[in-house]
FIKOLZA-1660 file (N, C-alpha, C; in steps of 0.1 Angstrom, whole numbers, plus 5000, padded with zeros to 4 digits):
% residues 259
   i   px   py   pz ch aa at
   1 4686 5192 4784  A  M  N
   1 4675 5185 4802  A  M CA
   1 4685 5178 4805  A  M  C
   2 4681 5177 4819  A  A  N
   2 4689 5171 4827  A  A CA
   2 4684 5155 4829  A  A  C
   3 4694 5143 4832  A  T  N
   3 4684 5130 4828  A  T CA
   3 4689 5121 4842  A  T  C
   4 4692 5134 4852  A  T  N
   4 4704 5123 4860  A  T CA
   4 4701 5127 4875  A  T  C
   5 4688 5139 4875  A  F  N
   5 4686 5135 4894  A  F CA
   5 4678 5131 4899  A  F  C
   6 4666 5122 4893  A  E  N
   6 4661 5112 4901  A  E CA
   6 4667 5094 4897  A  E  C
   7 4680 5096 4899  A  M  N
   7 4686 5085 4898  A  M CA
   7 4694 5082 4912  A  M  C
   8 4691 5074 4914  A  T  N
   8 4697 5067 4931  A  T CA
   8 4711 5071 4929  A  T  C
   9 4715 5073 4945  A  K  N
   9 4730 5069 4947  A  K CA
   9 4737 5057 4937  A  K  C
  10 4733 5043 4942  A  Q  N
  10 4743 5034 4933  A  Q CA
  10 4739 5037 4917  A  Q  C
  11 4727 5040 4910  A  E  N
  11 4730 5037 4896  A  E CA
  11 4740 5052 4890  A  E  C
  12 4742 5063 4902  A  L  N
  12 4747 5071 4897  A  L CA
  12 4765 5066 4898  A  L  C
  13 4765 5056 4909  A  I  N
  13 4779 5055 4914  A  I CA
  13 4787 5044 4897  A  I  C
  14 4775 5036 4890  A  E  N
  14 4780 5029 4884  A  E CA
  14 4781 5034 4867  A  E  C
  15 4769 5044 4869  A  K  N
  15 4775 5055 4859  A  K CA
  15 4788 5060 4859  A  K  C
  16 4794 5060 4871  A  S  N
  16 4804 5071 4870  A  S CA
  16 4816 5060 4868  A  S  C
  17 4811 5048 4870  A  V  N
  17 4825 5039 4872  A  V CA
  17 4825 5036 4853  A  V  C
  18 4813 5034 4851  A  E  N
  18 4815 5032 4834  A  E CA
  18 4822 5039 4829  A  E  C
  19 4815 5055 4834  A  T  N
  19 4826 5067 4828  A  T CA
  19 4842 5068 4823  A  T  C
  20 4844 5061 4842  A  M  N
  20 4857 5061 4843  A  M CA
  20 4866 5050 4833  A  M  C
  21 4858 5043 4827  A  K  N
  21 4861 5028 4818  A  K CA
  21 4863 5031 4811  A  K  C
  22 4856 5043 4802  A  T  N
  22 4855 5045 4788  A  T CA
  22 4864 5056 4788  A  T  C
  23 4869 5062 4795  A  N  N
  23 4877 5076 4795  A  N CA
  23 4892 5078 4798  A  N  C
  24 4895 5066 4807  A  F  N
  24 4907 5064 4810  A  F CA
  24 4911 5048 4807  A  F  C
  25 4917 5047 4800  A  S  N
  25 4924 5031 4797  A  S CA
  25 4936 5027 4804  A  S  C
  26 4942 5012 4807  A  D  N
  26 4949 5008 4812  A  D CA
  26 4964 5012 4815  A  D  C
  27 4967 5017 4825  A  L  N
  27 4984 5023 4817  A  L CA
  27 4991 5011 4813  A  L  C
  28 5002 5017 4802  A  N  N
  28 5009 5005 4801  A  N CA
  28 5026 5001 4805  A  N  C
  29 5025 5007 4815  A  W  N
  29 5038 5003 4824  A  W CA
  29 5046 4993 4828  A  W  C
  30 5053 4983 4825  A  S  N
  30 5056 4972 4835  A  S CA
  30 5054 4969 4846  A  S  C
  31 5057 4958 4849  A  V  N
  31 5056 4956 4866  A  V CA
  31 5066 4960 4873  A  V  C
  32 5078 4961 4864  A  R  N
  32 5084 4968 4872  A  R CA
  32 5095 4978 4865  A  R  C
  33 5084 4985 4862  A  E  N
  33 5080 5002 4859  A  E CA
  33 5068 5008 4874  A  E  C
  34 5062 4999 4875  A  K  N
  34 5054 5003 4885  A  K CA
  34 5059 5002 4897  A  K  C
  35 5068 4990 4899  A  L  N
  35 5068 4990 4912  A  L CA
  35 5083 5001 4911  A  L  C
  36 5091 5008 4904  A  A  N
  36 5104 5016 4903  A  A CA
  36 5092 5030 4910  A  A  C
  37 5083 5030 4903  A  L  N
  37 5078 5043 4900  A  L CA
  37 5070 5042 4914  A  L  C
  38 5064 5033 4924  A  T  N
  38 5062 5035 4938  A  T CA
  38 5072 5035 4942  A  T  C
  39 5085 5035 4945  A  S  N
  39 5092 5033 4950  A  S CA
  39 5095 5048 4948  A  S  C
  40 5095 5056 4944  A  R  N
  40 5098 5074 4936  A  R CA
  40 5081 5079 4942  A  R  C
  41 5073 5073 4945  A  I  N
  41 5059 5083 4947  A  I CA
  41 5061 5083 4957  A  I  C
  42 5066 5067 4969  A  L  N
  42 5064 5065 4987  A  L CA
  42 5076 5073 4990  A  L  C
  43 5088 5075 4980  A  F  N
  43 5099 5082 4988  A  F CA
  43 5095 5103 4990  A  F  C
  44 5087 5106 4978  A  D  N
  44 5083 5119 4979  A  D CA
  44 5071 5124 4987  A  D  C
  45 5066 5111 4995  A  G  N
  45 5052 5106 5001  A  G CA
  45 5060 5109 5016  A  G  C
  46 5073 5106 5016  A  G  N
  46 5073 5103 5030  A  G CA
  46 5074 5089 5037  A  G  C
  47 5076 5086 5029  A  H  N
  47 5078 5066 5030  A  H CA
  47 5095 5067 5035  A  H  C
  48 5096 5072 5032  A  D  N
  48 5118 5071 5029  A  D CA
  48 5117 5071 5046  A  D  C
  49 5129 5059 5047  A  S  N
  49 5133 5058 5065  A  S CA
  49 5145 5050 5066  A  S  C
  50 5159 5050 5052  A  G  N
  50 5170 5048 5057  A  G CA
  50 5169 5039 5043  A  G  C
  51 5171 5023 5047  A  L  N
  51 5173 5011 5045  A  L CA
  51 5159 5002 5046  A  L  C
  52 5151 5010 5058  A  A  N
  52 5141 5003 5063  A  A CA
  52 5133 5003 5053  A  A  C
  53 5124 4991 5054  A  G  N
  53 5110 4989 5038  A  G CA
  53 5111 4982 5027  A  G  C
  54 5101 4978 5023  A  Q  N
  54 5099 4970 5011  A  Q CA
  54 5094 4967 5008  A  Q  C
  55 5093 4971 4991  A  I  N
  55 5080 4975 4985  A  I CA
  55 5081 4956 4969  A  I  C
  56 5073 4948 4977  A  T  N
  56 5071 4936 4968  A  T CA
  56 5061 4936 4955  A  T  C
  57 5064 4929 4945  A  S  N
  57 5052 4921 4939  A  S CA
  57 5055 4907 4932  A  S  C
  58 5042 4903 4928  A  R  N
  58 5041 4890 4924  A  R CA
  58 5053 4889 4904  A  R  C
  59 5059 4884 4908  A  A  N
  59 5067 4879 4891  A  A CA
  59 5060 4870 4882  A  A  C
  60 5065 4867 4868  A  E  N
  60 5055 4860 4864  A  E CA
  60 5059 4844 4866  A  E  C
  61 5066 4836 4870  A  K  N
  61 5071 4826 4876  A  K CA
  61 5064 4822 4890  A  K  C
  62 5054 4815 4890  A  P  N
  62 5054 4810 4906  A  P CA
  62 5058 4810 4917  A  P  C
  63 5054 4818 4930  A  D  N
  63 5064 4816 4940  A  D CA
  63 5073 4821 4937  A  D  C
  64 5072 4838 4928  A  T  N
  64 5084 4842 4932  A  T CA
  64 5081 4859 4935  A  T  C
  65 5088 4869 4934  A  Y  N
  65 5082 4881 4935  A  Y CA
  65 5094 4885 4929  A  Y  C
  66 5091 4903 4929  A  Y  N
  66 5100 4913 4924  A  Y CA
  66 5106 4919 4941  A  Y  C
  67 5117 4925 4942  A  T  N
  67 5115 4930 4956  A  T CA
  67 5131 4943 4950  A  T  C
  68 5133 4951 4957  A  Q  N
  68 5144 4960 4958  A  Q CA
  68 5158 4957 4961  A  Q  C
  69 5164 4957 4960  A  R  N
  69 5182 4953 4963  A  R CA
  69 5188 4960 4978  A  R  C
  70 5194 4951 4981  A  L  N
  70 5191 4956 4997  A  L CA
  70 5204 4962 4992  A  L  C
  71 5206 4978 4998  A  G  N
  71 5213 4991 5003  A  G CA
  71 5214 5003 4994  A  G  C
  72 5198 4998 4985  A  L  N
  72 5193 5011 4981  A  L CA
  72 5186 5017 4986  A  L  C
  73 5185 5024 4989  A  G  N
  73 5172 5033 4990  A  G CA
  73 5158 5034 4983  A  G  C
  74 5147 5035 4987  A  F  N
  74 5138 5042 4978  A  F CA
  74 5139 5049 4958  A  F  C
  75 5144 5059 4962  A  D  N
  75 5150 5071 4955  A  D CA
  75 5160 5066 4948  A  D  C
  76 5166 5052 4950  A  E  N
  76 5176 5047 4937  A  E CA
  76 5169 5033 4925  A  E  C
  77 5161 5032 4935  A  I  N
  77 5156 5023 4927  A  I CA
  77 5148 5024 4912  A  I  C
  78 5154 5013 4902  A  T  N
  78 5150 5017 4889  A  T CA
  78 5145 5008 4885  A  T  C
  79 5142 5008 4871  A  A  N
  79 5126 4991 4868  A  A CA
  79 5143 4979 4863  A  A  C
  80 5153 4983 4864  A  E  N
  80 5166 4976 4862  A  E CA
  80 5168 4968 4874  A  E  C
  81 5174 4978 4885  A  N  N
  81 5179 4970 4892  A  N CA
  81 5173 4960 4903  A  N  C
  82 5157 4960 4900  A  L  N
  82 5151 4950 4909  A  L CA
  82 5155 4940 4908  A  L  C
  83 5150 4931 4922  A  L  N
  83 5156 4919 4921  A  L CA
  83 5143 4905 4922  A  L  C
  84 5141 4893 4918  A  V  N
  84 5132 4887 4913  A  V CA
  84 5140 4873 4925  A  V  C
  85 5130 4869 4938  A  V  N
  85 5137 4863 4942  A  V CA
  85 5125 4853 4947  A  V  C
  86 5126 4836 4949  A  D  N
  86 5116 4831 4957  A  D CA
  86 5110 4832 4966  A  D  C
  87 5104 4824 4977  A  H  N
  87 5096 4821 4985  A  H CA
  87 5109 4821 4998  A  H  C
  88 5121 4812 4996  A  D  N
  88 5137 4815 5003  A  D CA
  88 5144 4826 5008  A  D  C
  89 5138 4834 4990  A  L  N
  89 5148 4850 4992  A  L CA
  89 5162 4845 4986  A  L  C
  90 5160 4829 4974  A  N  N
  90 5170 4826 4967  A  N CA
  90 5165 4840 4957  A  N  C
  91 5174 4843 4950  A  V  N
  91 5179 4855 4938  A  V CA
  91 5182 4847 4923  A  V  C
  92 5171 4848 4917  A  S  N
  92 5170 4842 4904  A  S CA
  92 5168 4860 4892  A  S  C
  93 5165 4865 4898  A  E  N
  93 5167 4874 4885  A  E CA
  93 5179 4889 4893  A  E  C
  94 5188 4895 4886  A  G  N
  94 5196 4903 4889  A  G CA
  94 5207 4902 4896  A  G  C
  95 5213 4911 4901  A  S  N
  95 5227 4912 4910  A  S CA
  95 5224 4919 4919  A  S  C
  96 5227 4912 4939  A  G  N
  96 5222 4918 4953  A  G CA
  96 5223 4905 4957  A  G  C
  97 5218 4909 4971  A  I  N
  97 5207 4904 4979  A  I CA
  97 5194 4917 4982  A  I  C
  98 5187 4906 4988  A  P  N
  98 5176 4910 4990  A  P CA
  98 5171 4916 5006  A  P  C
  99 5168 4920 5010  A  N  N
  99 5160 4924 5029  A  N CA
  99 5164 4911 5035  A  N  C
 100 5169 4905 5043  A  P  N
 100 5162 4895 5046  A  P CA
 100 5145 4894 5053  A  P  C
 101 5142 4915 5054  A  A  N
 101 5129 4914 5065  A  A CA
 101 5118 4912 5048  A  A  C
 102 5122 4910 5042  A  N  N
 102 5117 4899 5028  A  N CA
 102 5109 4887 5032  A  N  C
 103 5111 4882 5043  A  R  N
 103 5108 4866 5051  A  R CA
 103 5091 4869 5048  A  R  C
 104 5089 4882 5049  A  F  N
 104 5072 4881 5059  A  F CA
 104 5065 4886 5045  A  F  C
 105 5066 4891 5036  A  H  N
 105 5063 4894 5023  A  H CA
 105 5062 4874 5020  A  H  C
 106 5068 4868 5022  A  S  N
 106 5070 4855 5020  A  S CA
 106 5056 4848 5018  A  S  C
 107 5058 4851 5038  A  W  N
 107 5045 4846 5046  A  W CA
 107 5033 4851 5038  A  W  C
 108 5032 4865 5033  A  I  N
 108 5020 4867 5030  A  I CA
 108 5011 4859 5014  A  I  C
 109 5030 4866 5010  A  Y  N
 109 5022 4856 4994  A  Y CA
 109 5020 4848 4994  A  Y  C
 110 5019 4840 5007  A  R  N
 110 5017 4821 5005  A  R CA
 110 5005 4816 5009  A  R  C
 111 5006 4829 5020  A  V  N
 111 4988 4825 5025  A  V CA
 111 4973 4833 5018  A  V  C
 112 4978 4844 5004  A  R  N
 112 4971 4852 5002  A  R CA
 112 4972 4853 4990  A  R  C
 113 4964 4840 4983  A  P  N
 113 4967 4844 4967  A  P CA
 113 4959 4853 4964  A  P  C
 114 4952 4859 4970  A  D  N
 114 4944 4878 4964  A  D CA
 114 4953 4887 4966  A  D  C
 115 4969 4886 4974  A  V  N
 115 4978 4897 4966  A  V CA
 115 4992 4894 4959  A  V  C
 116 4988 4907 4949  A  N  N
 116 4997 4908 4941  A  N CA
 116 5008 4917 4947  A  N  C
 117 5003 4925 4959  A  C  N
 117 5017 4939 4959  A  C CA
 117 5019 4939 4972  A  C  C
 118 5028 4940 4976  A  I  N
 118 5029 4944 4994  A  I CA
 118 5037 4955 4995  A  I  C
 119 5035 4964 5007  A  I  N
 119 5043 4976 5009  A  I CA
 119 5043 4974 5024  A  I  C
 120 5062 4979 5028  A  H  N
 120 5061 4980 5041  A  H CA
 120 5072 4994 5043  A  H  C
 121 5067 5005 5053  A  T  N
 121 5073 5012 5049  A  T CA
 121 5071 5020 5068  A  T  C
 122 5086 5031 5071  A  H  N
 122 5082 5031 5084  A  H CA
 122 5079 5047 5078  A  H  C
 123 5069 5057 5083  A  P  N
 123 5065 5071 5075  A  P CA
 123 5065 5074 5090  A  P  C
 124 5067 5086 5091  A  I  N
 124 5069 5093 5102  A  I CA
 124 5061 5093 5110  A  I  C
 125 5043 5092 5106  A  H  N
 125 5035 5093 5112  A  H CA
 125 5032 5087 5117  A  H  C
 126 5028 5072 5113  A  V  N
 126 5030 5061 5110  A  V CA
 126 5038 5054 5123  A  V  C
 127 5047 5060 5122  A  A  N
 127 5055 5053 5130  A  A CA
 127 5056 5057 5149  A  A  C
 128 5051 5072 5146  A  A  N
 128 5050 5082 5162  A  A CA
 128 5036 5074 5165  A  A  C
 129 5025 5071 5151  A  L  N
 129 5012 5065 5163  A  L CA
 129 5013 5055 5168  A  L  C
 130 5024 5045 5160  A  S  N
 130 5025 5030 5166  A  S CA
 130 5035 5031 5177  A  S  C
 131 5043 5042 5179  A  M  N
 131 5046 5039 5191  A  M CA
 131 5037 5042 5207  A  M  C
 132 5023 5046 5202  A  L  N
 132 5010 5046 5217  A  L CA
 132 4998 5032 5220  A  L  C
 133 5008 5025 5206  A  E  N
 133 4995 5012 5208  A  E CA
 133 4983 5007 5205  A  E  C
 134 4982 5024 5197  A  I  N
 134 4964 5022 5194  A  I CA
 134 4965 5021 5176  A  I  C
 135 4948 5017 5174  A  P  N
 135 4945 5011 5164  A  P CA
 135 4949 5025 5151  A  P  C
 136 4952 5022 5143  A  L  N
 136 4945 5038 5133  A  L CA
 136 4930 5034 5130  A  L  C
 137 4924 5051 5128  A  E  N
 137 4911 5052 5134  A  E CA
 137 4909 5060 5122  A  E  C
 138 4897 5055 5111  A  I  N
 138 4891 5056 5100  A  I CA
 138 4884 5069 5102  A  I  C
 139 4881 5080 5101  A  S  N
 139 4870 5093 5106  A  S CA
 139 4873 5101 5097  A  S  C
 140 4875 5099 5083  A  H  N
 140 4874 5117 5079  A  H CA
 140 4876 5101 5064  A  H  C
 141 4868 5109 5055  A  M  N
 141 4857 5107 5038  A  M CA
 141 4871 5099 5034  A  M  C
 142 4884 5104 5030  A  D  N
 142 4894 5108 5023  A  D CA
 142 4901 5092 5025  A  D  C
 143 4898 5091 5040  A  N  N
 143 4904 5079 5045  A  N CA
 143 4901 5067 5045  A  N  C
 144 4884 5065 5039  A  C  N
 144 4874 5052 5039  A  C CA
 144 4878 5045 5030  A  C  C
 145 4895 5042 5018  A  N  N
 145 4897 5032 5020  A  N CA
 145 4902 5018 5025  A  N  C
 146 4907 5024 5038  A  L  N
 146 4910 5017 5046  A  L CA
 146 4896 5016 5059  A  L  C
 147 4880 5018 5055  A  F  N
 147 4881 5018 5063  A  F CA
 147 4871 5001 5069  A  F  C
 148 4873 4996 5075  A  E  N
 148 4875 4983 5083  A  E CA
 148 4882 4971 5078  A  E  C
 149 4897 4977 5070  A  D  N
 149 4904 4975 5067  A  D CA
 149 4917 4974 5072  A  D  C
 150 4918 4977 5081  A  C  N
 150 4930 4979 5086  A  C CA
 150 4931 4975 5098  A  C  C
 151 4941 4962 5097  A  A  N
 151 4943 4950 5108  A  A CA
 151 4954 4959 5123  A  A  C
 152 4948 4955 5134  A  F  N
 152 4962 4961 5143  A  F CA
 152 4973 4951 5147  A  F  C
 153 4986 4950 5148  A  L  N
 153 4990 4941 5156  A  L CA
 153 5000 4950 5172  A  L  C
 154 4995 4946 5179  A  E  N
 154 4999 4959 5188  A  E CA
 154 5008 4954 5195  A  E  C
 155 5012 4943 5198  A  K  N
 155 5028 4939 5207  A  K CA
 155 5038 4935 5193  A  K  C
 156 5047 4943 5192  A  W  N
 156 5060 4939 5185  A  W CA
 156 5062 4927 5186  A  W  C
 157 5068 4924 5174  A  P  N
 157 5075 4909 5175  A  P CA
 157 5092 4906 5179  A  P  C
 158 5089 4923 5168  A  G  N
 158 5108 4925 5175  A  G CA
 158 5112 4918 5156  A  G  C
 159 5126 4918 5150  A  V  N
 159 5130 4924 5137  A  V CA
 159 5122 4911 5129  A  V  C
 160 5115 4916 5120  A  P  N
 160 5112 4905 5110  A  P CA
 160 5122 4898 5100  A  P  C
 161 5129 4889 5106  A  V  N
 161 5137 4881 5103  A  V CA
 161 5134 4868 5102  A  V  C
 162 5126 4862 5109  A  G  N
 162 5121 4849 5115  A  G CA
 162 5109 4848 5105  A  G  C
 163 5107 4832 5108  A  N  N
 163 5097 4827 5108  A  N CA
 163 5081 4829 5112  A  N  C
 164 5088 4831 5129  A  D  N
 164 5082 4837 5143  A  D CA
 164 5072 4848 5138  A  D  C
 165 5081 4855 5131  A  E  N
 165 5075 4871 5122  A  E CA
 165 5069 4872 5117  A  E  C
 166 5070 4864 5108  A  G  N
 166 5067 4863 5096  A  G CA
 166 5049 4855 5097  A  G  C
 167 5045 4846 5105  A  D  N
 167 5038 4841 5110  A  D CA
 167 5027 4853 5118  A  D  C
 168 5032 4859 5125  A  I  N
 168 5025 4870 5132  A  I CA
 168 5021 4876 5123  A  I  C
 169 5033 4885 5116  A  I  N
 169 5021 4894 5113  A  I CA
 169 5012 4891 5099  A  I  C
 170 5015 4878 5091  A  S  N
 170 5008 4874 5081  A  S CA
 170 4997 4868 5093  A  S  C
 171 4991 4865 5098  A  K  N
 171 4981 4863 5108  A  K CA
 171 4976 4876 5110  A  K  C
 172 4983 4885 5117  A  A  N
 172 4979 4901 5123  A  A CA
 172 4970 4906 5111  A  A  C
 173 4973 4905 5098  A  L  N
 173 4971 4913 5083  A  L CA
 173 4955 4904 5081  A  L  C
 174 4957 4890 5085  A  G  N
 174 4945 4885 5082  A  G CA
 174 4940 4883 5070  A  G  C
 175 4923 4885 5064  A  D  N
 175 4920 4889 5049  A  D CA
 175 4918 4901 5053  A  D  C
 176 4926 4912 5060  A  K  N
 176 4923 4925 5053  A  K CA
 176 4932 4932 5042  A  K  C
 177 4933 4946 5041  A  R  N
 177 4943 4950 5029  A  R CA
 177 4953 4957 5036  A  R  C
 178 4957 4959 5049  A  A  N
 178 4964 4968 5057  A  A CA
 178 4965 4963 5065  A  A  C
 179 4976 4969 5079  A  V  N
 179 4977 4963 5093  A  V CA
 179 4992 4973 5097  A  V  C
 180 4982 4983 5110  A  L  N
 180 4994 4989 5117  A  L CA
 180 4999 4982 5129  A  L  C
 181 5015 4980 5131  A  L  N
 181 5021 4969 5135  A  L CA
 181 5027 4984 5146  A  L  C
 182 5027 4980 5158  A  S  N
 182 5027 4990 5167  A  S CA
 182 5047 4986 5173  A  S  C
 183 5049 4999 5173  A  H  N
 183 5064 4995 5174  A  H CA
 183 5070 4997 5164  A  H  C
 184 5064 4994 5151  A  H  N
 184 5071 4996 5139  A  H CA
 184 5069 4999 5128  A  H  C
 185 5063 5000 5121  A  G  N
 185 5059 5007 5111  A  G CA
 185 5036 5001 5106  A  G  C
 186 5040 5004 5091  A  M  N
 186 5027 4998 5083  A  M CA
 186 5031 4988 5073  A  M  C
 187 5020 4985 5069  A  L  N
 187 5017 4977 5055  A  L CA
 187 5005 4975 5045  A  L  C
 188 5012 4972 5041  A  V  N
 188 5001 4972 5029  A  V CA
 188 4994 4963 5018  A  V  C
 189 4989 4950 5013  A  A  N
 189 4985 4941 5008  A  A CA
 189 4978 4945 4995  A  A  C
 190 4982 4950 4985  A  G  N
 190 4970 4954 4974  A  G CA
 190 4969 4943 4967  A  G  C
 191 4958 4940 4957  A  T  N
 191 4955 4934 4949  A  T CA
 191 4966 4934 4938  A  T  C
 192 4966 4951 4930  A  T  N
 192 4972 4953 4922  A  T CA
 192 4986 4965 4928  A  T  C
 193 4996 4965 4921  A  I  N
 193 5005 4984 4926  A  I CA
 193 5001 4993 4930  A  I  C
 194 4994 4995 4919  A  E  N
 194 4983 5010 4920  A  E CA
 194 4973 5009 4931  A  E  C
 195 4965 4997 4939  A  E  N
 195 4958 5000 4945  A  E CA
 195 4971 5005 4961  A  E  C
 196 4977 4995 4956  A  A  N
 196 4989 4995 4971  A  A CA
 196 4998 5004 4979  A  A  C
 197 5000 5014 4959  A  C  N
 197 5011 5021 4967  A  C CA
 197 4994 5034 4969  A  C  C
 198 4988 5042 4966  A  V  N
 198 4979 5048 4967  A  V CA
 198 4970 5043 4980  A  V  C
 199 4965 5034 4989  A  L  N
 199 4962 5028 5000  A  L CA
 199 4978 5033 5005  A  L  C
 200 4992 5031 5009  A  A  N
 200 5000 5035 5014  A  A CA
 200 5002 5049 5014  A  A  C
 201 5003 5055 5008  A  L  N
 201 4997 5072 5009  A  L CA
 201 4989 5075 5013  A  L  C
 202 4982 5068 5013  A  Q  N
 202 4962 5070 5025  A  Q CA
 202 4967 5069 5042  A  Q  C
 203 4979 5058 5042  A  F  N
 203 4980 5047 5053  A  F CA
 203 4986 5061 5062  A  F  C
 204 4997 5066 5058  A  E  N
 204 5009 5077 5065  A  E CA
 204 5000 5090 5066  A  E  C
 205 4986 5095 5060  A  R  N
 205 4983 5108 5061  A  R CA
 205 4966 5106 5070  A  R  C
 206 4961 5096 5068  A  T  N
 206 4956 5091 5076  A  T CA
 206 4960 5088 5094  A  T  C
 207 4977 5082 5092  A  A  N
 207 4981 5090 5107  A  A CA
 207 4979 5102 5113  A  A  C
 208 4987 5107 5098  A  R  N
 208 4989 5120 5103  A  R CA
 208 4977 5128 5108  A  R  C
 209 4965 5128 5096  A  M  N
 209 4951 5137 5108  A  M CA
 209 4953 5134 5121  A  M  C
 210 4954 5118 5124  A  Q  N
 210 4947 5112 5134  A  Q CA
 210 4959 5116 5149  A  Q  C
 211 4967 5123 5142  A  L  N
 211 4978 5118 5157  A  L CA
 211 4972 5142 5153  A  L  C
 212 4969 5148 5143  A  L  N
 212 4963 5163 5147  A  L CA
 212 4954 5164 5157  A  L  C
 213 4943 5157 5154  A  A  N
 213 4928 5150 5161  A  A CA
 213 4926 5151 5168  A  A  C
 214 4938 5145 5180  A  M  N
 214 4939 5136 5188  A  M CA
 214 4942 5154 5196  A  M  C
 215 4952 5155 5192  A  S  N
 215 4959 5165 5204  A  S CA
 215 4944 5183 5205  A  S  C
 216 4935 5177 5195  A  A  N
 216 4936 5187 5194  A  A CA
 216 4909 5181 5196  A  A  C
 217 4915 5171 5209  A  G  N
 217 4904 5164 5206  A  G CA
 217 4896 5149 5207  A  G  C
 218 4885 5146 5213  A  S  N
 218 4880 5132 5212  A  S CA
 218 4882 5133 5199  A  S  C
 219 4883 5119 5183  A  I  N
 219 4879 5119 5174  A  I CA
 219 4865 5110 5175  A  I  C
 220 4855 5118 5166  A  K  N
 220 4842 5110 5167  A  K CA
 220 4841 5099 5155  A  K  C
 221 4835 5093 5158  A  Q  N
 221 4833 5079 5152  A  Q CA
 221 4822 5080 5135  A  Q  C
 222 4822 5079 5125  A  I  N
 222 4815 5077 5115  A  I CA
 222 4805 5073 5111  A  I  C
 223 4793 5072 5104  A  D  N
 223 4785 5057 5104  A  D CA
 223 4789 5046 5094  A  D  C
 224 4790 5036 5101  A  A  N
 224 4793 5022 5097  A  A CA
 224 4787 5021 5083  A  A  C
 225 4779 5022 5077  A  A  N
 225 4772 5021 5068  A  A CA
 225 4780 5028 5051  A  A  C
 226 4783 5040 5060  A  L  N
 226 4786 5054 5055  A  L CA
 226 4802 5053 5046  A  L  C
 227 4806 5049 5055  A  G  N
 227 4828 5044 5055  A  G CA
 227 4821 5032 5044  A  G  C
 228 4813 5017 5048  A  R  N
 228 4816 5008 5038  A  R CA
 228 4813 5011 5022  A  R  C
 229 4804 5026 5018  A  E  N
 229 4804 5030 5007  A  E CA
 229 4814 5030 5005  A  E  C
 230 4820 5049 5012  A  A  N
 230 4832 5052 5008  A  A CA
 230 4843 5047 4997  A  A  C
 231 4844 5036 5012  A  H  N
 231 4854 5018 5009  A  H CA
 231 4848 5020 4999  A  H  C
 232 4843 5015 4992  A  D  N
 232 4842 5003 4983  A  D CA
 232 4843 5014 4965  A  D  C
 233 4837 5023 4972  A  W  N
 233 4838 5039 4956  A  W CA
 233 4855 5037 4960  A  W  C
 234 4854 5040 4970  A  L  N
 234 4872 5045 4969  A  L CA
 234 4884 5039 4964  A  L  C
 235 4880 5022 4968  A  L  N
 235 4887 5014 4959  A  L CA
 235 4887 5006 4946  A  L  C
 236 4876 5013 4942  A  K  N
 236 4876 5008 4924  A  K CA
 236 4885 5009 4919  A  K  C
 237 4888 4998 4908  A  P  N
 237 4899 4996 4903  A  P CA
 237 4905 5004 4893  A  P  C
 238 4900 5012 4885  A  K  N
 238 4897 5025 4872  A  K CA
 238 4904 5033 4886  A  K  C
 239 4902 5036 4897  A  R  N
 239 4902 5046 4908  A  R CA
 239 4912 5046 4909  A  R  C
 240 4918 5037 4911  A  S  N
 240 4933 5032 4919  A  S CA
 240 4943 5041 4907  A  S  C
 241 4939 5030 4892  A  Q  N
 241 4947 5033 4884  A  Q CA
 241 4953 5050 4883  A  Q  C
 242 4938 5055 4876  A  V  N
 242 4941 5073 4874  A  V CA
 242 4950 5077 4887  A  V  C
 243 4944 5077 4895  A  T  N
 243 4953 5082 4909  A  T CA
 243 4971 5076 4908  A  T  C
 244 4972 5067 4907  A  F  N
 244 4982 5064 4902  A  F CA
 244 4989 5064 4893  A  F  C
 245 4985 5065 4882  A  A  N
 245 4987 5072 4870  A  A CA
 245 4991 5091 4878  A  A  C
 246 4981 5096 4879  A  Y  N
 246 4984 5116 4887  A  Y CA
 246 4999 5116 4897  A  Y  C
 247 5003 5104 4903  A  Y  N
 247 5017 5102 4916  A  Y CA
 247 5022 5100 4906  A  Y  C
 248 5023 5093 4895  A  A  N
 248 5033 5088 4887  A  A CA
 248 5041 5098 4872  A  A  C
 249 5029 5104 4872  A  R  N
 249 5035 5113 4866  A  R CA
 249 5046 5126 4870  A  R  C
 250 5035 5127 4890  A  K  N
 250 5045 5137 4898  A  K CA
 250 5061 5132 4899  A  K  C
 251 5063 5120 4902  A  A  N
 251 5074 5110 4900  A  A CA
 251 5084 5116 4890  A  A  C
 252 5079 5114 4879  A  L  N
 252 5085 5109 4869  A  L CA
 252 5092 5123 4868  A  L  C
 253 5084 5137 4869  A  R  N
 253 5086 5146 4871  A  R CA
 253 5104 5151 4877  A  R  C
 254 5101 5144 4890  A  G  N
 254 5112 5141 4895  A  G CA
 254 5127 5136 4894  A  G  C
 255 5121 5124 4892  A  H  N
 255 5129 5114 4888  A  H CA
 255 5126 5104 4875  A  H  C
 256 5132 5111 4868  A  P  N
 256 5129 5109 4850  A  P CA
 256 5142 5099 4853  A  P  C
 257 5147 5093 4861  A  D  N
 257 5157 5080 4861  A  D CA
 257 5150 5067 4861  A  D  C
 258 5140 5069 4868  A  C  N
 258 5135 5052 4880  A  C CA
 258 5133 5041 4863  A  C  C
 259 5124 5049 4850  A  I  N
 259 5121 5041 4845  A  I CA
 259 5128 5043 4829  A  I  C
% end
């Protein structure tokens, strides 16, 4: 006999979360392995732009983080060739040098202790949208993990290798998980690598959907309360883990060398 038809939506959400926790164990990959997988996932997801973009995550020692070596594309990143750098971009582990643009990652890590992974890329639809100097619009259920959680930097401050750009970008991000950078690209600041990876993929898909919708007519807004409800549901940590694991399996079929 069915027992759930009289339950409220909130009760059903809580029940679903507990069921996911019971049925899906935590991922066993290391931080290095998750970053390597994220690089390949985003490469396959259209985030490749030559050597542009960075994927970083806090390392074990305070005020240090993992990043890729300058000169390697996302499709070449492995768990072994990642660097560990401090906030001045001095290398403490690995060989090679980091991308100088990692400086604005240092600024964000310094002011956002809740952030453990930063992804900055120039995928084609995000880049195209950024040229219009308009914010990302969240008007579809799938994209609600970014609802009221994506900031907008309207004016391009130039190549982000200086401290001014780091200050500007970190302030534009504020307390949100994402920011659209005009004439530049996107940035995601996640509490976990899994969350950041999933948000980055959805950011590009959202931009693509927005451009398609704009070409057909005016985008209609969704109810704010429902958007917030969907945001919180989609960002449940276990959902991010399960979604990341799916994309990781796909990436490993095409890039078994990354870990």
